PASEBA-1860 file (N, C-alpha, C; in nm, 3 decimals):
! residues 60
1> XXXXXXXX> -1.136/2.572/-0.735/-1.216/2.587/-0.598/-1.289/2.353/-0.682 ~ -1.295/2.331/-0.576/-1.261/2.205/-0.599/-1.438/2.135/-0.421 ~ -1.551/2.032/-0.495/-1.582/1.995/-0.428/-1.557/1.851/-0.351 ~ -1.463/1.810/-0.350/-1.318/1.750/-0.280/-1.272/1.884/-0.166 ~ -1.356/1.739/-0.020/-1.336/1.765/0.121/-1.186/1.815/0.151 ~ -1.093/1.882/0.213/-0.900/1.916/0.282/-0.961/1.755/0.337 ~ -0.854/1.695/0.288/-0.802/1.620/0.395/-0.660/1.534/0.378 ~ -0.590/1.501/0.492/-0.468/1.499/0.533/-0.459/1.336/0.497
9> XXXXXXXX> -0.336/1.196/0.500/-0.319/1.156/0.472/-0.198/1.061/0.524 ~ -0.133/1.005/0.634/-0.017/0.965/0.703/-0.062/0.807/0.669 ~ 0.073/0.758/0.607/0.085/0.603/0.601/0.254/0.526/0.572 ~ 0.232/0.419/0.536/0.391/0.377/0.506/0.268/0.248/0.454 ~ 0.472/0.143/0.412/0.502/0.056/0.381/0.603/-0.033/0.381 ~ 0.600/-0.168/0.338/0.646/-0.293/0.377/0.689/-0.372/0.247 ~ 0.804/-0.381/0.219/0.794/-0.575/0.112/0.967/-0.652/0.188 ~ 0.851/-0.791/0.214/0.974/-0.878/0.206/1.003/-0.968/0.122
17> XXXXXXXX> 1.101/-0.977/0.063/1.131/-1.076/-0.019/1.193/-1.235/0.011 ~ 1.139/-1.340/-0.080/1.144/-1.463/-0.006/1.237/-1.562/-0.120 ~ 1.317/-1.628/-0.057/1.386/-1.671/-0.226/1.438/-1.590/-0.307 ~ 1.536/-1.571/-0.233/1.577/-1.385/-0.318/1.521/-1.311/-0.357 ~ 1.443/-1.307/-0.506/1.361/-1.203/-0.479/1.303/-1.242/-0.639 ~ 1.241/-1.389/-0.609/1.107/-1.471/-0.640/0.970/-1.413/-0.605 ~ 0.997/-1.434/-0.468/0.828/-1.423/-0.443/0.906/-1.282/-0.381 ~ 0.789/-1.201/-0.322/0.754/-1.090/-0.329/0.628/-1.074/-0.220
25> XXXXXXXX> 0.626/-1.042/-0.040/0.541/-1.017/-0.023/0.516/-0.878/0.061 ~ 0.415/-0.772/0.015/0.413/-0.635/0.029/0.318/-0.643/0.128 ~ 0.305/-0.530/0.183/0.214/-0.427/0.254/0.203/-0.310/0.254 ~ 0.094/-0.232/0.330/0.073/-0.055/0.351/-0.050/-0.062/0.428 ~ -0.027/0.071/0.463/-0.120/0.126/0.531/-0.141/0.214/0.546 ~ -0.239/0.279/0.581/-0.235/0.491/0.547/-0.384/0.491/0.590 ~ -0.376/0.607/0.697/-0.531/0.635/0.772/-0.522/0.821/0.700 ~ -0.603/0.776/0.666/-0.651/0.931/0.549/-0.806/1.073/0.666
33> XXXXXXXX> -0.747/1.125/0.691/-0.842/1.218/0.798/-0.866/1.357/0.729 ~ -0.960/1.445/0.831/-1.004/1.573/0.812/-0.820/1.636/0.917 ~ -0.794/1.789/0.852/-0.637/1.837/0.889/-0.715/1.827/1.074 ~ -0.612/1.836/1.162/-0.547/1.857/1.279/-0.711/1.720/1.364 ~ -0.797/1.685/1.285/-0.787/1.584/1.349/-0.785/1.429/1.247 ~ -0.705/1.345/1.398/-0.655/1.236/1.307/-0.704/1.131/1.361 ~ -0.757/1.119/1.488/-0.857/1.049/1.567/-0.976/1.008/1.449 ~ -1.012/1.064/1.379/-1.203/1.078/1.307/-1.123/1.058/1.147
41> XXXXXXXX> -1.110/0.996/1.109/-1.074/0.947/0.990/-1.082/0.771/0.927 ~ -1.057/0.747/0.788/-1.086/0.560/0.782/-0.958/0.544/0.724 ~ -0.931/0.401/0.742/-0.796/0.277/0.786/-0.815/0.288/0.628 ~ -0.646/0.237/0.550/-0.641/0.131/0.436/-0.565/0.071/0.434 ~ -0.578/-0.098/0.473/-0.421/-0.229/0.463/-0.497/-0.294/0.384 ~ -0.338/-0.288/0.278/-0.299/-0.339/0.158/-0.230/-0.470/0.221 ~ -0.228/-0.576/0.134/-0.114/-0.673/0.163/-0.159/-0.784/-0.001 ~ -0.059/-0.756/0.009/-0.061/-0.818/-0.130/0.088/-0.955/-0.192
49> XXXXXXXX> 0.107/-1.026/-0.278/0.191/-1.065/-0.277/0.204/-1.072/-0.477 ~ 0.351/-1.157/-0.510/0.406/-1.138/-0.645/0.505/-1.220/-0.664 ~ 0.543/-1.338/-0.706/0.557/-1.355/-0.811/0.713/-1.298/-0.944 ~ 0.769/-1.382/-0.904/0.867/-1.321/-1.011/0.844/-1.395/-1.091 ~ 0.867/-1.302/-1.198/0.787/-1.418/-1.345/0.906/-1.458/-1.424 ~ 0.934/-1.589/-1.531/1.095/-1.571/-1.538/1.089/-1.594/-1.674 ~ 1.217/-1.596/-1.799/1.242/-1.525/-1.875/1.140/-1.562/-1.969 ~ 1.026/-1.597/-2.031/0.938/-1.668/-2.135/0.835/-1.532/-2.109
57> XXXX> 0.796/-1.479/-1.955/0.697/-1.452/-1.892/0.575/-1.509/-1.936 ~ 0.616/-1.642/-2.000/0.461/-1.700/-1.919/0.375/-1.710/-1.770 ~ 0.463/-1.652/-1.618/0.341/-1.688/-1.524/0.378/-1.501/-1.465 ~ 0.268/-1.488/-1.434/0.278/-1.399/-1.317/0.159/-1.341/-1.190
END
């Protein structure tokens, strides 16, 4: 038994690479809701980017 409420989640994400694989733009979206009540819930939208490190590892 847990004190956490029962929740469902629906979502997905996309990645797009620029300049080969040197720069990545990523995003995802999720909707958390009570089972059977998709119209009432919370939304989460995240965006981010990442630059590829060189072999020396001094960039992240």
